[in-house]
C-alpha positions as a Markdown table, in Angstrom:
| # | Residue | x | y | z |
|---|---|---|---|---|
| 1 | Met | -8.7 | 37.5 | 104.5 |
| 2 | Thr | -5.9 | 35.3 | 105.9 |
| 3 | Glu | -3.8 | 33.6 | 104.6 |
| 4 | Arg | -4.5 | 29.7 | 104.9 |
| 5 | Ala | -8.0 | 31.3 | 103.1 |
| 6 | Ala | -6.0 | 32.4 | 100.3 |
| 7 | Gly | -4.2 | 29.7 | 99.6 |
| 8 | Arg | -7.5 | 27.3 | 99.9 |
| 9 | Arg | -8.8 | 29.1 | 97.4 |
| 10 | Gln | -5.9 | 28.4 | 95.2 |
| 11 | Ala | -5.2 | 24.5 | 95.5 |
| 12 | Gly | -8.2 | 23.3 | 93.5 |
| 13 | Phe | -9.4 | 23.3 | 90.5 |
| 14 | Thr | -12.8 | 25.4 | 89.4 |
| 15 | Leu | -15.9 | 23.9 | 87.9 |
| 16 | Leu | -16.0 | 25.6 | 84.9 |
| 17 | Glu | -12.1 | 24.9 | 84.0 |
| 18 | Met | -13.0 | 20.8 | 85.8 |
| 19 | Val | -16.3 | 21.2 | 82.6 |
| 20 | Val | -14.1 | 22.5 | 80.0 |
| 21 | Val | -11.4 | 19.0 | 80.4 |
| 22 | Leu | -14.0 | 17.0 | 79.9 |
| 23 | Ala | -14.9 | 18.4 | 77.2 |
| 24 | Ile | -12.1 | 18.5 | 75.2 |
| 25 | Leu | -11.4 | 14.6 | 76.3 |
| 26 | Ala | -14.6 | 13.4 | 75.3 |
| 27 | Leu | -14.1 | 15.8 | 71.9 |
| 28 | Val | -10.9 | 13.5 | 71.0 |
| 29 | Ala | -12.5 | 10.5 | 71.7 |
| 30 | Gly | -15.2 | 10.6 | 70.2 |
| 31 | Leu | -13.0 | 11.3 | 67.4 |
| 32 | Val | -10.8 | 8.6 | 67.5 |
| 33 | Leu | -13.7 | 6.2 | 68.6 |
| 34 | Gln | -14.7 | 7.2 | 65.2 |
| 35 | Arg | -12.4 | 7.0 | 62.9 |
| 36 | Gly | -10.1 | 4.0 | 64.4 |
| 37 | Pro | -11.9 | 0.5 | 63.5 |
| 38 | Asn | -12.8 | 1.8 | 60.0 |
| 39 | Ala | -9.9 | 3.2 | 59.0 |
| 40 | Arg | -7.5 | 0.2 | 60.4 |
| 41 | Pro | -9.0 | -1.5 | 56.8 |
| 42 | Ala | -8.6 | 1.0 | 55.0 |
| 43 | Leu | -5.0 | 1.8 | 56.1 |
| 44 | Gln | -4.0 | -1.3 | 55.4 |
| 45 | Ala | -5.1 | -2.2 | 52.1 |
| 46 | Gln | -2.8 | 0.7 | 50.9 |
| 47 | Val | -0.6 | -0.3 | 52.9 |
| 48 | Ala | -1.2 | -3.2 | 51.0 |
| 49 | Ala | -1.2 | -1.9 | 47.6 |
| 50 | Thr | 2.6 | 0.4 | 48.2 |
| 51 | Asp | 3.6 | -3.5 | 48.4 |
| 52 | Ile | 2.7 | -4.7 | 45.8 |
| 53 | Val | 4.0 | -1.7 | 43.5 |
| 54 | Arg | 6.8 | -2.1 | 45.3 |
| 55 | Leu | 7.1 | -6.1 | 44.3 |
| 56 | Leu | 6.2 | -5.7 | 40.5 |
| 57 | Arg | 8.3 | -2.8 | 40.1 |
| 58 | Gly | 11.5 | -5.0 | 42.1 |
| 59 | Ala | 10.8 | -8.4 | 39.0 |
| 60 | Arg | 10.3 | -5.5 | 36.2 |
| 61 | Ala | 14.1 | -4.1 | 37.3 |
| 62 | Arg | 15.0 | -8.4 | 37.6 |
| 63 | Ala | 14.3 | -8.7 | 34.1 |
| 64 | Ile | 15.2 | -5.5 | 32.8 |
| 65 | Ala | 18.9 | -6.1 | 34.2 |
| 66 | Gly | 18.5 | -10.2 | 34.0 |
| 67 | Gly | 17.9 | -9.8 | 30.1 |
| 68 | Arg | 15.3 | -12.4 | 30.8 |
| 69 | Pro | 11.4 | -12.2 | 31.7 |
| 70 | Ala | 10.4 | -12.1 | 34.8 |
| 71 | Ile | 6.7 | -13.7 | 36.6 |
| 72 | Val | 4.4 | -12.8 | 38.3 |
| 73 | Val | 1.9 | -15.1 | 40.0 |
| 74 | Val | -1.7 | -13.7 | 41.5 |
| 75 | Asp | -3.0 | -16.1 | 43.6 |
| 76 | Ala | -6.3 | -13.5 | 44.9 |
| 77 | Ala | -8.4 | -16.6 | 46.1 |
| 78 | Ala | -5.0 | -17.4 | 48.8 |
| 79 | Gly | -4.6 | -13.1 | 49.6 |
| 80 | Ala | -0.7 | -13.6 | 47.5 |
| 81 | Val | 1.5 | -12.0 | 45.3 |
| 82 | Gln | 4.8 | -14.3 | 44.1 |
| 83 | Ala | 7.3 | -12.8 | 42.0 |
| 84 | Gly | 9.3 | -15.3 | 40.8 |
| 85 | Ser | 11.2 | -17.8 | 43.2 |
| 86 | Thr | 11.2 | -15.2 | 46.3 |
| 87 | Ser | 8.5 | -15.9 | 49.1 |
| 88 | Pro | 5.2 | -14.7 | 48.4 |
| 89 | Tyr | 4.0 | -11.3 | 49.9 |
| 90 | Leu | -0.1 | -12.4 | 51.7 |
| 91 | Val | -2.1 | -9.1 | 52.4 |
| 92 | Pro | -3.5 | -9.0 | 56.2 |
| 93 | Pro | -6.6 | -11.5 | 56.1 |
| 94 | Thr | -8.7 | -8.1 | 55.8 |
| 95 | Val | -8.0 | -6.5 | 53.0 |
| 96 | Gln | -9.6 | -8.7 | 49.7 |
| 97 | Leu | -7.1 | -9.2 | 46.2 |
| 98 | Ala | -9.0 | -10.0 | 42.8 |
| 99 | Thr | -7.6 | -9.6 | 39.9 |
| 100 | Leu | -9.3 | -7.7 | 36.9 |
| 101 | Ala | -7.0 | -7.6 | 34.1 |
| 102 | Thr | -3.9 | -10.6 | 33.5 |
| 103 | Thr | -2.8 | -12.8 | 31.6 |
| 104 | Gly | -2.7 | -16.5 | 32.1 |
| 105 | Gly | -5.9 | -17.8 | 31.2 |
| 106 | Gly | -7.8 | -20.0 | 32.4 |
| 107 | Arg | -4.9 | -21.3 | 35.0 |
| 108 | Val | -3.1 | -19.0 | 37.5 |
| 109 | Pro | -2.9 | -15.1 | 36.2 |
| 110 | Thr | 0.5 | -13.9 | 36.2 |
| 111 | Ile | 2.0 | -10.2 | 34.7 |
| 112 | Leu | 5.0 | -11.1 | 32.5 |
| 113 | Phe | 7.7 | -8.4 | 32.7 |
| 114 | Trp | 10.4 | -8.9 | 29.9 |
| 115 | Pro | 13.6 | -7.3 | 29.2 |
| 116 | Asp | 12.7 | -5.0 | 27.8 |
| 117 | Gly | 11.3 | -3.1 | 30.1 |
| 118 | Ser | 7.5 | -4.0 | 29.0 |
| 119 | Ala | 4.9 | -5.6 | 30.2 |
| 120 | Ser | 1.4 | -8.2 | 29.9 |
| 121 | Gly | 0.0 | -5.5 | 31.7 |
| 122 | Gly | -3.3 | -6.3 | 34.5 |
| 123 | Val | -4.7 | -4.8 | 37.3 |
| 124 | Ile | -4.9 | -6.0 | 40.8 |
| 125 | Glu | -7.5 | -5.1 | 42.9 |
| 126 | Val | -6.7 | -4.1 | 46.3 |
| 127 | Ala | -9.6 | -3.8 | 49.2 |
| 128 | Gly | -10.0 | -3.2 | 52.3 |
| 129 | Gly | -12.8 | -1.0 | 55.2 |
| 130 | Gln | -14.2 | 1.3 | 52.0 |
| 131 | Arg | -11.3 | 1.7 | 50.5 |
| 132 | Arg | -11.0 | 0.8 | 46.6 |
| 133 | Leu | -7.4 | 0.3 | 45.3 |
| 134 | Ala | -6.6 | -0.4 | 41.5 |
| 135 | Val | -2.4 | -1.8 | 40.8 |
| 136 | Val | -2.3 | -0.8 | 37.2 |
| 137 | Val | 0.8 | -2.1 | 35.2 |
| 138 | Asp | 1.3 | -0.6 | 32.0 |
| 139 | Trp | 1.5 | -2.9 | 29.7 |
| 140 | Phe | 3.1 | -0.5 | 26.6 |
| 141 | Thr | 5.5 | 0.5 | 29.5 |
| 142 | Gly | 5.5 | -1.4 | 32.6 |
| 143 | Arg | 4.5 | 1.4 | 34.5 |
| 144 | Val | 3.3 | 0.1 | 37.6 |
| 145 | Gln | 1.2 | 2.3 | 39.7 |
| 146 | Ala | -1.7 | 2.1 | 42.3 |
| 147 | Ala | -4.8 | 4.4 | 42.5 |
| 148 | Asp | -8.4 | 4.4 | 43.6 |
| 149 | Ala | -10.1 | 2.0 | 42.4 |
| 150 | Pro | -13.7 | 3.3 | 39.7 |
């Protein structure tokens, strides 16, 4: 074989190499398309639940430090949670809020934190896509946590 023919032979890819690369690309694209759109609302629900937990824990800390009760208002229709006079936290449009157990009677649902660390208790459900989380405020200890909703 001449030097020129050997150079041409090594310059390209074989058909088998091209098929393997295309198969790997198709597999990756399939995984991205399968999980991408469905995972986004679920991820946003997880982030919203984490933000609401942080907001509630901050209200509890202010009640303990300030020696005065702190009130958190939950407006599920507007998708907003507001602690005291701070600006409200708005959940993304793909996330829904529901108050399952809060005080406030027929009025605006609220959760109260008292200076001793206890709370009125309550449950706020955060849902997005196929994911449902419950943000639970324990009435006795005032502990705030998020978990998958039953």
